[in-house]
N, C-alpha and C positions, 0 to 999 in steps of 0.2 A: 156725274157731278164734276164741277170745275176742279182741275188740278192746279196746284200752286207750289211755289218754291220758298225756301228760307235761306237767307244769306246772313253770315256772321263775319264781321270785319275785325281782324286782329291787326292793330296798327304798327306793331314793332318790326323794325328792320335792323340788321347789323350795319348796313351802309345804305345811303340813298343813291339809287341809280340816276344817271344824268338825264335820262329821257322820260322818267316816270313821273306822272302827275297824280297818281293815286295817293290818298292820304296815308302817310307813314312817318314814323319818327325813329331816330336812332338814339342809342345810349340811354334807353329808358326801360330796359328789360327788368330792372329792379322793381318797377311798378307793375309787373305782370300780375302778381297775386291780387293787388288792389283793383286792377282793371278787370280781371276775371270775376271778382266779387261784384263789381258794378254791372258788368255784362249780364251776369246771372240774375241780378236784381231787376234789370230791364226786362229780361225774358219772363221772369216770374210774374211781373206786374203787367205783362202785355195781354192783348186780347186774342192770342193765337188760337186758344181753344174755343173761341166764339165765332170764328169765321166759318162760313158755310162751304168750305173747300176741303179737298183732300191734299195735304202737303205730301208730295212724293219725292222732293229733292231737297238736299241740304248742301250748301256750298260754303266752306270756311276759307275765306280769302284774306288778302292783306295788301300791303304788309307782308309779313312772313309768318304764317300760322305755325310752321314747324318749329319756331322758337319756343312755343309752349311745351311744357313737359306733359307726360301722360296723366298725372294727377289733375293738372289744370284742365286738360281737355275732357277728362272724365267728369269733372265738376260741371262743365258747360253742357255736356251731353245728357247727364243725369237731370239737370235742371230742365233742359228742353223736353226730355221724355215725359215730364209731368204735365206738359202743355199740348203735345201732339203724339199721335200714334207712331212709334218707331217702326212698326211692322209695315206701315204705308210708305216709309221713306226708302224708296227703291234705290236711289242713288245718293251716296254721302261722300262728297269730295273734300279733300284738303289740299291746299297749295303748299309746295315745299321748294326750297332752293337746293341745288347740288351742294353737298358738303355740310349742310346744316341740319341733317336728319340722320342720326345713327341707325344702325340695324335694330338696336334695342328699342329706340323710340318709335320707329316705324312698326315694329312688332306690337308695341303697346297700342298704337293707333289702330292697327288692324284688329286687335283683340277687342277694342272698344266699339267696333262695328263700322268704322270708316271702310268703304269699299272701292274708292276711286282716288287716285293721286294725280295731281297736275304739277309737273316739274318745270320750272322756269329755266330751260336750257339756254335759249336766246342765240347762242352761237357755239360752234366747235372750233373756232379759230382764236388762238391765244391773243393776237393783236386786237382783234375786234372785241373780244371780251374786255380787254383793258380799255379800249375806247368807250365802251358802254358802261364803264366803271362797275362791272360785275366782279364780285369778290371770289368767285369759284374758278377753279382750273378746269381744263378739258378732261383731265384724268378723273376729277371728282364727279363729272357727269356720268361716266360709265360705272364708277364705283357705287354711286348713289342709286343708279338705275338697277344695278345688281341687288342692292339692299332691298329696294322696293319689291322686286320679284321674290327674293328669299323670304321676306316678311309675309308673303301670301297674296299680294295684290295682283289681280289679273287685268283690271281696268285702269290703264295708265295713259295720261296725256303728256305730250312734250310741247312746250311753247318754243317757237323759233322765230327769228326776225330776219327780214331781208331789206335791202335798200339802205344798208349802213354805209356811211362814207368810208371808202377804202375797201369795201367788199366788191368782189367781182362775181360774175355769173358762174365762173368755174368754182370759186370758193363756195358759193351757195349750193351748187349741185353736189359738191363733195360733202357739205354738211347734211343735206337731205339724204344722201346715200348712206351716211353713217347712222343717221337717225332711224331710217327704215330697217336697217340691219338689227337694231334693238327690238324691232317689232312691237312698238306701242300700239294700243288699239285706236289711238286718236292723236292727231297732230294739229296744233293751231299754228298757222304760219302767217305772221303779221308783217305788214309794211311798217318800217320805222316812221312814226309820225312826230312832228314837231309840236309839242304842247306848250302853250303859254305858261311862263313861270318856272320852266325847267332850265337846267344848265344847257341842254341842247338848244333850246330856244335862244338863249343869249349868244351861244357860239354861232348859230346861223345868222342872227341879226348883226353880229359884228364881223361877219364874213370870215370867221375862222374855219368854218367847214361849209361845204356845198352839198346840198341834198340832190338826189337824182331828179332829172327833169320828168315832166309828165309822160313823155314818150318812153324814157328809160324805165319809169315805174310800171308802165303797161307791159314792157318786156319782162320785167321781174315777175309780175303777176301771172302772165301767160305761161312762163316757164314753170312756175310753182304749181299751177293747176294741172298742167299736162304731165309733169313729172310724177306728182303724187297720185294722180288718177291712173297713170300707167303702172303704178305699183300697188293697185287695189285699195287706195285710200279714196273713198267717195267724197267729193266736194259738196257737202250738203248745205254749207253756208259759205259766204264769200271768202272767209279766212279760216274755215274749219273743215277738216278732212277726217273721215273715220272708216274703220273696218265695219262690216255689217253689224248692226245692233250695238255699236259703241258710240253713237252720237251722244253729245253732252245734253242730257235731259234738262238740266238746270238752265243752261243758256238758251235752250229752245223755249223755255218759259218767257224769257225776255223778248226773244225775236217774234214769238207768237202773241205778244201783248197779253200774256196771262198774268194773274196776280202774283206778287212776291212780297215777302216781309223781311226787312233787314234789321239787324241789331249791331250795335257798336258805333264808334265815332265815324261819321261820314256815310254810314249805310243808308241806302235808298229803299223805299217801299212803294208799292202800287197796288191799290185794291180794286182796280177796274174803272174807277172814276177819279180818284184822287192820288196824286203823287206827293211824297214827302221825303225829307232826308234829315238825318241827325246832324248835330253840330260837328264841324270838321276840326275839332280840338280835343285831344285826350283829357286835358285838364278841365275844360268846360263840361265835357261829357260826364266825367266822374263827379264833378261838383253838382251838376244837375241831378244826377241819380242819387247822390248823397242827401240832397235837399228834398228828395221825393218829388222832383219836377220832371216834366217831359224833356228829353234831350233833343226833340225835334226843333230844327232851326228854320225850316222853310216848308210850306205846304201849298199845293196848287191843285185846284179842281180843273180837270181837262174838259174842254168843250168837245162837242161831237166831231167837229172838223179836225181838232187836234188828234183825236183818237183815230180817225180815218187816215190822217197823214202819217201817223206812226205806223199803221198797218201797211201803208204804201212804202215808207222808208225802210222798214225792217223786212217786209215781205219780198221786196226786190232783191234783197241780199241772200234770200234762201233759194235753193234749187227748186223747191216746191212752188215758189212764186206766191202770188196773191189770190186768195179765194174771193172772187167778187160776190159770191152769195152771202158773205158776211157784211156787205154794205147794204144800207137802206136803198130803196129805189131812187130817191133823189140824189144821194151821194154817188151811186153807181152811174147815174146819168151824167153828173158833173165830171166824174172820173173819165168816162168814155169820151166826153167832149174834149178833155185835155189830151187824151191819147190821139184823137183826130187832129187836134190843133198842132201837135208836134210829130205827126206821123212821117212827114218828109225828112225830119231830122233823125228820128229814132226807129223808123219802121224796120230797118235791117237788123236791129239790135234786140227787138222784143218779139215774142210770139204769144198768141192768145187764142183761146177758144171762147165758147159762150160763158164758161164759169171761171176761167183762170187767165191770168196774164203773168208771164215770167220772162226772164231775160234769156236770150240766146247766149251761147258761150262767148261770142265776141262782145256781148253787152256788159258782162260783169266788170271789166275795168272802168266802165262809165256809170256804174250803178247809182252813185250818189247824184251825179248830174241829171240822170234820167229821172230819178225820184223827185228832184226839185221841180222839174218841168211838169210832172204828173200830179203833184200835190194840189189839193183844193185851196182856194183863196177864201 
């Protein structure tokens, strides 16, 4: 039976980070009870229990979900348990920020059945944290990690960022060294990207800061993969590294083009044929729910070619590569023609057999460009 994931978006943040384009709002924690009530209403009236899938992952993201208290999280999980089998939810993740989740709160989360924590470290350099407008200190990272372990969590992810203006390769290596000494099961190492509408976007556009060149970015990327690989973190996706059996099952649903259902403002869903997302406004979201209307703001039915192209785009980011047996004969032929058309350009960067195509190690820095060339028209 098809496996699927559930995503819940908690939009509250204490501060807005200058690089973040996820939907979040500050100074609205007073609305948390009303939001949780609306969220549970959306879940209760959903068709979760009618889908022909096994939901095996839950990811509570944001925003900053750790701003919720134990009672609010319990209300959400209790509501969800009436729609899906919690015994099938193998992985239940919550995102937290350093310094924003006490030992008592983390213990509450653990007792409620959450079994994975993803902590937004981003950097272990004081100046770089200030540049990123992160509100936590370096000390809080280690203190919070200790709280996570003490609360009982064994499955922990740390998010870290490279390619930050002012960051050097030595600073980055030092950060990675300090993170691996904590021994999390999973590390997500992302290149800082400039997203439209963010403060960082404005700073780059006005030449206040300069981002790394493509060549420099490739150096950062190569260093990251080799360093973490050498320390037994398996690079199973272009930005994600794990100890054995610690891969993020929920994110693999996205990358494998599996179904997922999202709840909360801005949350996205995909049922295998159609993709939709909720309104990107807390006020509009709560108003729609209160009026017993759907919070969906956009819906799109994917064409067969769109589905194939998503498999190409996401598949090339995975170490496992693309399983060509999942393509129809006509789409496989079109894909093979594209590979031949661009073989002089990318032949040294990809490897293939009869059933699979994947990137060589040297190809991963160019994954997006290669995917564009191989996609169907």
